[in-house]
C-alpha angles and dihedrals in degrees: 000000000000100000118165122236089244093053092049092051089049092048109021094184093054091098092069090067087073089067116088112260094249092057100042099089092049092047092046091050092050092052092044088057088054092060094041110038117337121087091207141002135202118196139167120211142148124263131198112258136192090215099049139011088264139343132211119252129189116196128188112194133180140169133243122216130190125234090277089054093248114149108250105165145004116213128193128190109198122190122185121216088249091057092048092049092048092051096044095085090049091051093047091051090053091053096045 
């Protein structure tokens, strides 16, 4: 919730504190599998929100490897339920 890029680089696991306490272990396990064995993960969980007690979040994450197959980066694309609802009319207009 409002972390700076610098603070996330200094503490890479800080983002998980945005997940509600009850979902954190499940989210951490999903992302651990990404670094260990899965090429990508897709997970839905609840995040803490200033506007509501919690909000839904769907995150798709995947890993990047170099030519020698060494892991070089993990990337996650989170979308909150509010973002998905806001974009739904745009998506429907594109497909009309």
